[in-house]
PANUSE-632059 format. One record per residue (C-alpha): x, y, z. Coordinates in steps of 0.5 Angstrom, whole numbers. Layout:
<recs>
rec u: X; v: Y; w: Z
...
</recs>
This chain:
<recs>
rec u: -11; v: 56; w: 16
rec u: -5; v: 56; w: 15
rec u: -1; v: 62; w: 11
rec u: -1; v: 58; w: 4
rec u: -8; v: 55; w: 5
rec u: -10; v: 63; w: 7
rec u: -7; v: 65; w: -1
rec u: -10; v: 60; w: -4
rec u: -17; v: 62; w: -1
rec u: -16; v: 69; w: -5
rec u: -13; v: 65; w: -12
rec u: -17; v: 61; w: -11
rec u: -22; v: 68; w: -11
rec u: -19; v: 72; w: -16
rec u: -19; v: 67; w: -21
rec u: -26; v: 63; w: -20
rec u: -29; v: 71; w: -19
rec u: -24; v: 76; w: -21
rec u: -23; v: 80; w: -15
rec u: -23; v: 79; w: -6
rec u: -26; v: 86; w: -6
rec u: -32; v: 86; w: -3
rec u: -36; v: 91; w: -6
rec u: -36; v: 88; w: -13
rec u: -37; v: 81; w: -11
rec u: -44; v: 84; w: -8
rec u: -45; v: 87; w: -15
rec u: -42; v: 80; w: -18
rec u: -47; v: 76; w: -14
rec u: -53; v: 78; w: -18
rec u: -52; v: 77; w: -24
rec u: -53; v: 70; w: -23
rec u: -48; v: 62; w: -20
rec u: -40; v: 64; w: -22
rec u: -36; v: 69; w: -22
rec u: -32; v: 72; w: -28
rec u: -26; v: 70; w: -27
rec u: -20; v: 68; w: -32
rec u: -24; v: 61; w: -32
rec u: -21; v: 55; w: -27
rec u: -14; v: 54; w: -23
rec u: -10; v: 49; w: -21
rec u: -9; v: 48; w: -13
rec u: -2; v: 44; w: -13
rec u: -1; v: 44; w: -6
rec u: 5; v: 38; w: -3
rec u: 0; v: 32; w: -1
rec u: -2; v: 32; w: 6
rec u: -2; v: 39; w: 7
rec u: -10; v: 41; w: 7
rec u: -12; v: 42; w: 0
rec u: -19; v: 39; w: 2
rec u: -21; v: 43; w: 9
rec u: -18; v: 49; w: 4
rec u: -24; v: 47; w: -2
rec u: -29; v: 47; w: 5
rec u: -27; v: 53; w: 7
rec u: -27; v: 56; w: -1
rec u: -34; v: 53; w: -2
rec u: -38; v: 55; w: 4
rec u: -36; v: 63; w: 1
rec u: -38; v: 62; w: -5
rec u: -44; v: 59; w: -4
rec u: -46; v: 65; w: 1
rec u: -44; v: 70; w: -5
rec u: -48; v: 65; w: -10
rec u: -52; v: 61; w: -6
rec u: -55; v: 58; w: -14
rec u: -48; v: 55; w: -16
rec u: -50; v: 48; w: -16
rec u: -43; v: 45; w: -14
rec u: -39; v: 39; w: -15
rec u: -33; v: 35; w: -14
rec u: -31; v: 29; w: -18
rec u: -26; v: 26; w: -14
rec u: -23; v: 18; w: -13
rec u: -30; v: 14; w: -12
rec u: -24; v: 11; w: -6
rec u: -24; v: 18; w: -2
rec u: -32; v: 21; w: -3
rec u: -33; v: 18; w: 5
rec u: -27; v: 22; w: 7
rec u: -30; v: 29; w: 3
rec u: -36; v: 27; w: 7
rec u: -33; v: 26; w: 14
rec u: -29; v: 33; w: 13
rec u: -36; v: 37; w: 12
rec u: -39; v: 34; w: 17
rec u: -32; v: 35; w: 22
rec u: -31; v: 42; w: 20
rec u: -39; v: 44; w: 22
rec u: -40; v: 49; w: 15
rec u: -47; v: 47; w: 15
rec u: -46; v: 45; w: 7
rec u: -49; v: 39; w: 6
rec u: -46; v: 34; w: 2
rec u: -50; v: 29; w: -1
rec u: -45; v: 23; w: -4
rec u: -48; v: 19; w: -10
rec u: -44; v: 12; w: -8
rec u: -49; v: 12; w: -2
rec u: -55; v: 10; w: -3
rec u: -56; v: 6; w: 4
rec u: -59; v: 12; w: 8
rec u: -64; v: 14; w: 2
rec u: -67; v: 8; w: 0
rec u: -70; v: 8; w: 9
rec u: -74; v: 14; w: 6
rec u: -78; v: 11; w: 0
rec u: -83; v: 7; w: 0
rec u: -85; v: 6; w: -7
rec u: -84; v: -2; w: -6
rec u: -78; v: -5; w: -11
rec u: -77; v: 2; w: -12
rec u: -73; v: 1; w: -6
rec u: -66; v: -2; w: -9
rec u: -66; v: 3; w: -16
rec u: -61; v: 5; w: -14
rec u: -60; v: 9; w: -21
rec u: -67; v: 12; w: -18
rec u: -65; v: 14; w: -12
rec u: -58; v: 17; w: -14
rec u: -64; v: 21; w: -19
rec u: -67; v: 23; w: -13
rec u: -60; v: 25; w: -10
rec u: -58; v: 30; w: -16
rec u: -67; v: 33; w: -15
rec u: -64; v: 35; w: -9
rec u: -58; v: 38; w: -11
rec u: -60; v: 42; w: -15
rec u: -65; v: 46; w: -10
rec u: -58; v: 49; w: -9
rec u: -54; v: 49; w: -1
rec u: -50; v: 43; w: -2
rec u: -45; v: 40; w: -5
rec u: -45; v: 34; w: -10
rec u: -40; v: 28; w: -9
rec u: -39; v: 23; w: -15
rec u: -34; v: 19; w: -17
rec u: -30; v: 19; w: -24
rec u: -34; v: 13; w: -26
rec u: -40; v: 15; w: -24
rec u: -40; v: 21; w: -27
rec u: -38; v: 19; w: -34
rec u: -43; v: 14; w: -34
rec u: -48; v: 19; w: -31
rec u: -46; v: 25; w: -36
rec u: -44; v: 21; w: -41
rec u: -47; v: 18; w: -48
rec u: -47; v: 11; w: -47
rec u: -50; v: 10; w: -41
rec u: -58; v: 8; w: -41
rec u: -63; v: 9; w: -34
rec u: -70; v: 3; w: -34
rec u: -74; v: 8; w: -29
rec u: -70; v: 15; w: -31
rec u: -70; v: 20; w: -36
rec u: -63; v: 19; w: -37
rec u: -63; v: 26; w: -42
rec u: -65; v: 30; w: -36
rec u: -58; v: 27; w: -31
rec u: -54; v: 29; w: -37
rec u: -57; v: 36; w: -37
rec u: -56; v: 37; w: -30
rec u: -49; v: 34; w: -29
rec u: -46; v: 38; w: -35
rec u: -50; v: 44; w: -35
rec u: -52; v: 46; w: -28
rec u: -46; v: 46; w: -25
rec u: -44; v: 54; w: -23
rec u: -37; v: 51; w: -19
rec u: -33; v: 45; w: -21
rec u: -27; v: 41; w: -17
rec u: -24; v: 35; w: -19
rec u: -20; v: 33; w: -14
rec u: -14; v: 29; w: -14
rec u: -14; v: 32; w: -22
rec u: -9; v: 29; w: -26
rec u: -13; v: 23; w: -26
rec u: -17; v: 25; w: -32
rec u: -11; v: 27; w: -37
rec u: -12; v: 21; w: -43
rec u: -15; v: 24; w: -49
rec u: -18; v: 17; w: -51
rec u: -21; v: 16; w: -44
rec u: -28; v: 18; w: -44
rec u: -28; v: 21; w: -38
rec u: -24; v: 26; w: -40
rec u: -28; v: 28; w: -46
rec u: -35; v: 27; w: -43
rec u: -31; v: 33; w: -37
rec u: -28; v: 37; w: -44
rec u: -37; v: 38; w: -44
rec u: -38; v: 42; w: -38
rec u: -42; v: 48; w: -39
rec u: -38; v: 52; w: -33
rec u: -32; v: 56; w: -34
rec u: -31; v: 55; w: -26
rec u: -26; v: 48; w: -25
rec u: -22; v: 47; w: -20
rec u: -17; v: 41; w: -21
rec u: -14; v: 40; w: -14
rec u: -7; v: 35; w: -14
rec u: 0; v: 35; w: -11
rec u: 2; v: 32; w: -17
rec u: -1; v: 35; w: -24
rec u: 6; v: 32; w: -28
rec u: 5; v: 26; w: -28
rec u: 9; v: 22; w: -34
rec u: 10; v: 27; w: -40
rec u: 8; v: 34; w: -43
rec u: 2; v: 31; w: -47
rec u: -2; v: 28; w: -40
rec u: 0; v: 35; w: -38
rec u: -4; v: 39; w: -44
rec u: -9; v: 34; w: -43
rec u: -11; v: 37; w: -36
rec u: -9; v: 44; w: -36
rec u: -14; v: 43; w: -42
rec u: -20; v: 40; w: -38
rec u: -18; v: 46; w: -33
rec u: -16; v: 53; w: -38
rec u: -19; v: 50; w: -45
rec u: -18; v: 57; w: -48
rec u: -12; v: 57; w: -46
rec u: -9; v: 50; w: -47
rec u: -12; v: 50; w: -55
rec u: -7; v: 57; w: -55
rec u: -1; v: 55; w: -52
rec u: -1; v: 49; w: -56
rec u: -1; v: 52; w: -62
rec u: 6; v: 55; w: -60
rec u: 12; v: 51; w: -63
rec u: 17; v: 51; w: -57
rec u: 11; v: 46; w: -53
rec u: 8; v: 42; w: -60
rec u: 15; v: 39; w: -59
rec u: 14; v: 39; w: -52
rec u: 9; v: 35; w: -52
rec u: 12; v: 31; w: -58
rec u: 18; v: 28; w: -53
rec u: 14; v: 22; w: -50
rec u: 21; v: 20; w: -49
rec u: 24; v: 24; w: -43
rec u: 31; v: 23; w: -45
rec u: 29; v: 27; w: -51
rec u: 29; v: 32; w: -48
rec u: 35; v: 36; w: -45
rec u: 40; v: 41; w: -45
rec u: 39; v: 49; w: -44
rec u: 32; v: 48; w: -49
rec u: 28; v: 44; w: -44
rec u: 31; v: 49; w: -40
rec u: 28; v: 56; w: -44
rec u: 22; v: 51; w: -47
rec u: 19; v: 50; w: -39
rec u: 21; v: 56; w: -37
rec u: 16; v: 60; w: -43
rec u: 11; v: 55; w: -40
rec u: 11; v: 56; w: -34
rec u: 10; v: 64; w: -34
rec u: 4; v: 61; w: -39
rec u: 0; v: 58; w: -33
rec u: 4; v: 62; w: -28
rec u: -3; v: 66; w: -26
rec u: -7; v: 60; w: -25
rec u: -4; v: 55; w: -21
rec u: -2; v: 56; w: -14
rec u: 4; v: 52; w: -11
rec u: 6; v: 49; w: -5
rec u: 12; v: 45; w: -4
rec u: 10; v: 41; w: 3
rec u: 15; v: 47; w: 7
rec u: 9; v: 47; w: 12
rec u: 11; v: 40; w: 13
rec u: 17; v: 41; w: 15
rec u: 15; v: 46; w: 19
rec u: 11; v: 44; w: 23
rec u: 11; v: 35; w: 23
rec u: 16; v: 32; w: 27
rec u: 20; v: 30; w: 21
rec u: 22; v: 25; w: 14
rec u: 28; v: 20; w: 12
rec u: 27; v: 17; w: 6
rec u: 31; v: 12; w: 3
rec u: 33; v: 8; w: -3
rec u: 35; v: 1; w: -1
rec u: 40; v: -4; w: -7
rec u: 38; v: -12; w: -5
rec u: 42; v: -17; w: -8
rec u: 37; v: -22; w: -10
rec u: 39; v: -28; w: -5
rec u: 43; v: -34; w: -10
rec u: 36; v: -38; w: -11
rec u: 32; v: -32; w: -11
rec u: 37; v: -29; w: -17
rec u: 38; v: -36; w: -21
rec u: 29; v: -35; w: -23
rec u: 31; v: -28; w: -25
rec u: 37; v: -30; w: -29
rec u: 33; v: -36; w: -32
rec u: 27; v: -30; w: -34
rec u: 32; v: -27; w: -40
rec u: 29; v: -23; w: -45
rec u: 21; v: -24; w: -47
rec u: 18; v: -20; w: -52
rec u: 13; v: -16; w: -48
rec u: 16; v: -13; w: -43
rec u: 11; v: -11; w: -39
rec u: 10; v: -19; w: -37
rec u: 18; v: -19; w: -37
rec u: 17; v: -13; w: -32
rec u: 12; v: -16; w: -28
rec u: 16; v: -23; w: -27
rec u: 22; v: -19; w: -25
rec u: 17; v: -15; w: -20
rec u: 14; v: -21; w: -17
rec u: 20; v: -25; w: -16
rec u: 25; v: -19; w: -14
rec u: 19; v: -19; w: -8
rec u: 21; v: -27; w: -6
rec u: 22; v: -32; w: -11
rec u: 15; v: -37; w: -10
rec u: 11; v: -31; w: -13
rec u: 14; v: -35; w: -21
rec u: 8; v: -38; w: -20
rec u: 4; v: -33; w: -20
rec u: 6; v: -32; w: -28
rec u: 5; v: -33; w: -35
rec u: 11; v: -38; w: -36
rec u: 13; v: -40; w: -43
rec u: 14; v: -49; w: -43
rec u: 23; v: -47; w: -42
rec u: 21; v: -44; w: -36
rec u: 16; v: -49; w: -34
rec u: 20; v: -56; w: -34
rec u: 26; v: -50; w: -32
rec u: 22; v: -50; w: -24
rec u: 21; v: -54; w: -19
rec u: 15; v: -52; w: -16
rec u: 13; v: -57; w: -10
rec u: 20; v: -53; w: -8
rec u: 17; v: -47; w: -9
rec u: 12; v: -49; w: -5
rec u: 15; v: -51; w: 1
rec u: 20; v: -44; w: 2
rec u: 13; v: -40; w: 1
rec u: 13; v: -38; w: 8
rec u: 19; v: -38; w: 9
rec u: 21; v: -30; w: 8
rec u: 29; v: -31; w: 9
rec u: 29; v: -34; w: 1
rec u: 27; v: -27; w: -2
rec u: 32; v: -21; w: 0
rec u: 25; v: -16; w: -1
rec u: 20; v: -21; w: 4
rec u: 27; v: -22; w: 9
rec u: 28; v: -14; w: 10
rec u: 21; v: -14; w: 10
rec u: 21; v: -19; w: 16
rec u: 27; v: -15; w: 21
rec u: 24; v: -8; w: 20
rec u: 18; v: -11; w: 23
rec u: 22; v: -14; w: 28
rec u: 24; v: -8; w: 30
rec u: 19; v: -4; w: 29
rec u: 14; v: -7; w: 34
rec u: 21; v: -6; w: 40
rec u: 19; v: 2; w: 38
rec u: 12; v: 1; w: 38
rec u: 11; v: 3; w: 30
rec u: 6; v: 2; w: 25
rec u: 10; v: -2; w: 19
rec u: 6; v: 1; w: 12
rec u: 6; v: -3; w: 6
rec u: 6; v: -2; w: -2
rec u: 5; v: -6; w: -6
rec u: 3; v: -6; w: -14
rec u: 1; v: -13; w: -15
rec u: -4; v: -17; w: -11
rec u: 0; v: -23; w: -10
rec u: 6; v: -20; w: -6
rec u: 1; v: -18; w: -1
rec u: -3; v: -23; w: 0
rec u: 5; v: -27; w: 1
rec u: 8; v: -22; w: 5
rec u: 1; v: -23; w: 10
rec u: 1; v: -29; w: 10
rec u: 9; v: -30; w: 12
rec u: 8; v: -24; w: 17
rec u: 2; v: -28; w: 20
rec u: 7; v: -34; w: 20
rec u: 13; v: -32; w: 23
rec u: 11; v: -28; w: 28
rec u: 5; v: -32; w: 29
rec u: -1; v: -27; w: 28
rec u: -9; v: -27; w: 26
rec u: -11; v: -24; w: 20
rec u: -15; v: -17; w: 21
rec u: -12; v: -16; w: 28
rec u: -6; v: -16; w: 27
rec u: -4; v: -14; w: 20
rec u: -9; v: -13; w: 15
rec u: -10; v: -12; w: 8
rec u: -14; v: -6; w: 4
rec u: -13; v: -8; w: -4
rec u: -19; v: -5; w: -10
rec u: -25; v: -10; w: -10
rec u: -25; v: -8; w: -2
rec u: -33; v: -5; w: 0
rec u: -32; v: 2; w: 1
rec u: -33; v: 2; w: 9
rec u: -30; v: -4; w: 10
rec u: -24; v: 0; w: 8
rec u: -26; v: 6; w: 13
rec u: -26; v: 2; w: 18
rec u: -20; v: -1; w: 17
rec u: -16; v: 6; w: 16
rec u: -19; v: 8; w: 22
rec u: -18; v: 2; w: 26
rec u: -9; v: 3; w: 24
rec u: -10; v: 10; w: 26
rec u: -12; v: 9; w: 32
rec u: -6; v: 8; w: 37
rec u: -10; v: 4; w: 42
rec u: -11; v: -1; w: 36
rec u: -9; v: -8; w: 35
rec u: -7; v: -7; w: 29
rec u: 0; v: -7; w: 26
rec u: 2; v: -8; w: 20
rec u: -3; v: -6; w: 13
rec u: -2; v: -7; w: 7
rec u: -3; v: -3; w: 1
rec u: -5; v: -3; w: -7
rec u: -2; v: 2; w: -9
rec u: -6; v: 4; w: -14
rec u: -12; v: 4; w: -10
rec u: -9; v: 7; w: -3
rec u: -4; v: 12; w: -5
rec u: -8; v: 18; w: -6
rec u: -13; v: 21; w: -1
rec u: -13; v: 17; w: 4
rec u: -10; v: 19; w: 12
rec u: -5; v: 14; w: 15
rec u: -2; v: 18; w: 20
rec u: -2; v: 11; w: 24
rec u: 5; v: 9; w: 20
rec u: 12; v: 12; w: 22
rec u: 15; v: 6; w: 17
rec u: 14; v: 6; w: 10
rec u: 16; v: 2; w: 6
rec u: 15; v: 1; w: -2
rec u: 16; v: -6; w: -4
rec u: 17; v: -5; w: -11
rec u: 19; v: 1; w: -17
rec u: 13; v: 3; w: -22
rec u: 14; v: 7; w: -29
rec u: 11; v: 13; w: -25
rec u: 14; v: 17; w: -19
rec u: 8; v: 21; w: -18
rec u: 5; v: 16; w: -15
rec u: 10; v: 13; w: -11
rec u: 10; v: 21; w: -8
rec u: 2; v: 20; w: -7
rec u: 3; v: 13; w: -3
rec u: 8; v: 16; w: 2
rec u: 5; v: 22; w: 3
rec u: -2; v: 18; w: 6
rec u: 4; v: 18; w: 13
rec u: 7; v: 24; w: 12
rec u: 1; v: 29; w: 12
rec u: -2; v: 33; w: 18
rec u: -3; v: 30; w: 23
rec u: 3; v: 26; w: 24
rec u: 6; v: 25; w: 31
rec u: 11; v: 22; w: 29
rec u: 17; v: 22; w: 24
rec u: 16; v: 18; w: 17
rec u: 22; v: 14; w: 15
rec u: 21; v: 11; w: 8
rec u: 24; v: 5; w: 6
rec u: 24; v: 5; w: -3
rec u: 26; v: -2; w: -5
rec u: 30; v: -5; w: -11
rec u: 33; v: -11; w: -13
rec u: 39; v: -10; w: -16
rec u: 42; v: -12; w: -22
rec u: 35; v: -11; w: -26
rec u: 31; v: -8; w: -29
rec u: 28; v: -5; w: -23
rec u: 34; v: 0; w: -23
rec u: 33; v: 3; w: -30
rec u: 25; v: 5; w: -28
rec u: 29; v: 8; w: -22
rec u: 33; v: 12; w: -25
rec u: 27; v: 14; w: -31
rec u: 22; v: 16; w: -25
rec u: 29; v: 20; w: -22
rec u: 28; v: 24; w: -29
rec u: 21; v: 26; w: -29
rec u: 21; v: 28; w: -23
rec u: 25; v: 33; w: -24
rec u: 22; v: 35; w: -30
rec u: 16; v: 36; w: -25
rec u: 20; v: 40; w: -20
rec u: 23; v: 44; w: -26
rec u: 15; v: 45; w: -28
rec u: 12; v: 47; w: -22
rec u: 17; v: 49; w: -17
rec u: 15; v: 55; w: -12
rec u: 20; v: 59; w: -13
rec u: 17; v: 63; w: -18
rec u: 10; v: 61; w: -16
rec u: 6; v: 64; w: -10
rec u: 6; v: 58; w: -4
rec u: 14; v: 57; w: -4
rec u: 17; v: 59; w: 3
rec u: 23; v: 55; w: 3
rec u: 25; v: 53; w: 10
rec u: 31; v: 50; w: 14
rec u: 32; v: 42; w: 13
rec u: 33; v: 37; w: 20
rec u: 37; v: 31; w: 19
rec u: 34; v: 26; w: 21
rec u: 37; v: 19; w: 22
rec u: 34; v: 13; w: 23
rec u: 36; v: 7; w: 28
rec u: 33; v: 1; w: 25
rec u: 36; v: 2; w: 18
rec u: 44; v: 3; w: 21
rec u: 42; v: -3; w: 26
rec u: 40; v: -7; w: 20
rec u: 47; v: -5; w: 16
rec u: 51; v: -6; w: 22
rec u: 47; v: -13; w: 24
rec u: 53; v: -19; w: 21
rec u: 47; v: -23; w: 19
rec u: 44; v: -18; w: 14
rec u: 50; v: -15; w: 11
rec u: 50; v: -19; w: 6
rec u: 43; v: -17; w: 3
rec u: 45; v: -10; w: 3
rec u: 48; v: -7; w: -4
rec u: 47; v: 0; w: -5
rec u: 43; v: 5; w: 0
rec u: 41; v: 14; w: -3
rec u: 39; v: 18; w: 0
rec u: 35; v: 22; w: -5
rec u: 35; v: 31; w: -6
rec u: 31; v: 34; w: -1
rec u: 29; v: 27; w: 2
rec u: 27; v: 31; w: 8
rec u: 20; v: 33; w: 4
rec u: 16; v: 30; w: -2
</recs>
């Protein structure tokens, strides 16, 4: 284990069991399925720094002392196969029961039509887990269905299952624990009903958008503490200020210091310095691109819409390539102003869109260095367009040299694609991925070039996306390219991102929390980007390039 993991291991024991002294632990073991520590805690280690391994090692030791604790891991569905593989990889001798994977258990069932009943299979798995000695893995959505109030079953006792999942766990780990942060969501309200105080949130980015969401996260892991601090006027005021621009000046710094002092005992922070010392490097760039004249005409004609979301959606698509406007909901005026046939004719011409033009040149130069490219977008239409354009330009086959991961893909298929992309011998060179469903928990260290095709409001989503490649196991320098269309609302969104990121850094800085060990930064040059900037044929597309603060770490 690395030093930050060792610290995290002791931190978990002190919070959940109250001690790391063996003599005191022996006394606790006879008292039941959990410790008598202060309660839940947050492991806020930077993405890609080994939170999964730390958790598995801790669970192994916790189960030895409290064999009847019935631990549960709740995670996004896409990450359960990763957890299952990690438990096997480290050979800790603990059975991981994946409640989503019902295939292998069906073979063991021999009573007729019931072999295809998922509810019954899951009930059997839960029954096996309650016997002790194993870890139950379940997605947030499925946990809400099984432990919530609204789900009904044809063949099993719903209330019994619900009681098992709420009352029996002596340890609950919430992977990407910032996920259930909305007070109106069913999963958030279901998690509040958990009986155990032993709750662990794993999240490299616990601060997402505002202090209301942060409070909701704290309430899941430490309900009593959250209820206490919300009574404090300074924090009540922070929650009310959803607009980050209304939270400035000296009062902001003072209030954040008060909050940090309160959460310090149950938050362990590691900002990812281990990545700086163990990995070849990270070079981040924010690139403002000039839309082509043809493209800019479409952006200018969008005007201002009553719906901000609808307008931003149109700008985001057209900023990639003008033909994508055909996938937007258009007004009658917009319908009449465009030539649909003309847009169809240029669909496979990347030079018509500034971002597609940039991506094609990046791929071409990356191939010459035998580097793989990972491209994130929040919408499916740009991904499908790029897949077709790349296959057309380079003469590739979809599913061979290039492929796509998006939300509807089957979990086993997704994992097979990930394995192929990470295999240096594989022919797969470019992977397009949904930033919403692939930005957390999966390993894509086969890529050394990462493109963020558009801008999202939440900076933590993009941090998580970059961390799919920049993580322990990476063998090359990782270069990231955050693309935005100059002169559009994407610039404003980026500025808001920076403000949120700075607030998150202030709240969860490692300088005054455990796990901080600053390292010297190593400057890494990007020869491919420099070659593109120096290329006379491409000079017209670049307006400016920014290199973010602390760009050698995320």
